[in-house]
N, C-alpha and C positions, 0 to 999 in steps of 0.2 A: 138973259136968265141968270140968276145968281148961282154960284157954285154950291152954296149951302141952302138948307131948308129953314126958312124963317117960320114964325108963328102962323102967318097967313097960309103958307104952303102946307104946313102940317094939318091945319084945320080944314083946308081945302081938299087935301087928299082923303082925310077922314070922312068928310061929307060925301065925296065922290064914291067912296067904298062903302058907305053906310056903316062906318066903323064906330062902334061904341066901346071905347077902351075898357078892358076888364081887369079887375084886381087879381083875378085868378091867374091870368097870364102875365101880370106885372107890367101892364102896358102904360108906361109914362114916357112920352116921346120928347127928346131933347130938341129945342127949337132955337138955341142960342149959338151962333156961329163962333163966338169967342170961346165958349166952353169946348166946342168940338176942336178948334185949333189947339187949345191948351192940352187936351187929352192926347191928340196926335203927336204934338211936340214932346210932351212929357214921357210918352211911351217910347220915344226914340225911333219913331217910324221913318224909314228911308225907302228909296226905290227898290232896294234889295230885300225889303221885308215881305214875308208872306204871313198875313195876319188871319187868325181864326176869330170871327166875331159871332158871339152867341146872342140871339134876339135882336137882329138889326132893325126890326120894326119897319118904320116908313123910310129909313135910310139916312138919317142925319149924320151919324157917325161913319157909316159906310162911305158916304160921299167924301168926307174929310180924309179918310184913310186912302181911298182910291186916288183922289186929287193930289195927294202927297206922293203918289207913285207906287204905293203898296199893291201887291196882289192880295185879294181878300177871298176867303172861303166863309160864307155867311150861312149860319144855321138858323132857320126861322120855323117855329112850330105852327104859326097861324097860316094856313094855306092861302087865304085871301091876301095877306101881306106878302107872302112869298111870291105870288104871281105878279103883284104890282111892282115889287122892288126892281126887277130887271128893267122895267119900262122907265121908272124914275131915273135909274142910273144911265140908261141910254140917252134920255133927254138931256142929260148934263155931260155927255161925252165920255163916260168912264165904264160903260157896260162891259167892255172887253176885259176889264181888270178884276171883275167880281164873279164868282160862282156862287149861286144861291142854292142851298139845299133845304128842302122842306122836311122837317123832322124835329123830334124832341131831343134836346141836347143831352138829356139823361139816358138816351139810348144811342148816342153818338159812339161810333166804333172805328170809323175809317178816316181819321184825321190825316191829311196829306203829310208825308214825311218832310216836306219843304217848309211847313209851318214853323215860324220862329217866335211868334208872339200871340198872345190872347189879349184882345182889347175889346171891351164890350160894356154896354149898359145892361147889367144882368137883372133878370126878373128877381125882385127882392125876396120872394118867398122860397126860392130854391138856390140862392147864391152859393152857399157852401157845398151842397151836394153836386151842383154843376161843376164847380172848381175841382173838387176831388175826382169826379168822374172824368173830366177832361184830362187831368194830369195823370190819372191811371192809364189812359189810352194814348196819351201823347207826352210822356215824361221828358221828351227832348225840348219842350218849349222853354225858352230861356228868359222871357220877359212877359209879365202879366201886368196889365193896368185895367181895372174894372171899377165901374160905378156900382156901389151897393148901399144899402141902408146903413146909416152911420153906426148904429149899434152893432151891426154885423161886421162892418169893417174894423171896428175897434176890437172886436172879439177875435177876428182872424189875426190881427197884428199884435195881440196881447202877449205880455211876457209873464213868466212864472211868478206866482204870488200875487198878481194883480186881480182885481175883482172880475175883469172880463175874461180871464184866462180859462180855457176849457178844452174840450176834445178838438174842436176845429183848429184852435191855435197850434196844438201839438201835431195833428195830422198834416196840416198844410205846410208846416215847417219841414216835413220830409223832403220837399222839393226845392225849398229856397228860403230866402230871408224876406219877410213881409214888413211893410210899414204903411201907415195911413199917410198918403202923400198930399192930399188937399181936401178942403170942404167943397161941396157943390151946393149952390143955392137952389131952393125949391122953385124959384121963379124961372129957371131955365127949362122946366118941363111942362108939357101939356098932356093930360091934365096935371095940375100941380099936386104932388103927393103930400100926404099928411105928415110924413116923417122926414127927418134930415138925411142927407146923403153925403158920402165921401168917395174919393178915389183911393182905393187900396191897391198897392202894387207889390210885385214879387220880382226879385232878381234870383235866378236859379243858382243853386249850389249843389255839389255832388251829393247824392242821396247816401244814407248810412249803409245801405245794403241792397240786396235784390228783392224781388217781388214776394218771395216766401217770407222773408224777414219782415217786410212791410206789413203783410197781412197779420202776422202774429203780433207785431207792435200795435197795430190798429185795434185788434181784438182786446189787447191789454189796456189800451187807452179807453175804449168803450166801457170796459169793466171798471176801471179806476174812476171814471167820471160819471158812472151810472147813478151813484148816490153821492152827492157832493157833501163836503165838510165832514166826512168820516175819516178816521185814521186809515192809512193805506192798507194795513193788515186786515182791516175789516172790509174795506171796499173791494179788495182783491181775494177775499176768502173763497168765493165760489170759483173763481178762475183757477186758483191753485189747489183747490180741494180741501179747504179748511183754514182757519185763522193761523194755526201753528205752521202749516206748510207755507202760507203766504209770508209769515214773519221770517221764516228761514230763507226763502227765496229773496226777499227784499234785503236782508242782511248780507247775503252772499253777493248781491249786486253792489254792495257798498253804500246802501241807502238805509234810512231809518224807518223801521216799521211803524213808528208813531207819527211819521210825517203825514201830511195830506197830499194826495196826488196833484193838487193845484200848485204845489211847490216844485214839482219835478219838470225838468227840461225833456226835450225829445231824446237827447243822449241818455238821460237816466232811464227812460222807458225802453230804449234800445238795449241797454245793458241788462235790465231786468228780464227782458224777453229772451235773452240768451242763457239764462240760468236754467239748468235741468234740475227738477225736483223729483226725487223718487216717489 
């Protein structure tokens, strides 16, 4: 029996489980062993790694992580898949390295303190909310490598002033430096998605402050990007209680009130969030 799940294995399991992959749950299963090996190697997984995997599905990536020696905590929202996964892992000799949790990753709250990495094929429709939620509850994670829709991956890793730059780019920068690390072919999935995919990764950096500051910065970011392409003094008028108050706060933070928020870095938003306006 092969270490990895090939296309025939994936489709055989799906047939056995009467599984009809749903777009709602983002169920596109990886069946290419080389892709799995690439992800595991690129994520820097070693026998000392404790990996959090969101949406393990039928277990393609889980097997790769476990066979590389990692301990894995896998969160799976689909109870049918969550019941099958331990059986698949046991058949291939790695059942003792993986703990499967049935639950919604957006309600995840008890991430083991030993977790060092997040490696996953994320459901494309909730990729950004899941990443933010996980990092809010496990800010000690030092390495992330996830498969996401290409458009979303470029948005996450975007830099100020670029077309893709937005609230997700700023918020996720709170925990580390992000970059698009590799394209992923549609052909490695079953069923084949209609969109392109990429691997987007993070290496952790020290956050700019504590949780109270983060919440204020994120509220400011939401306000700033709520209406795109407006001058910052207009976009932030409601947040600060008027255009004049917003202009004053922006100037006191060393920024230009006629800038657009799309031009500002996380550090700019942090400085602005610290300004007290009467």
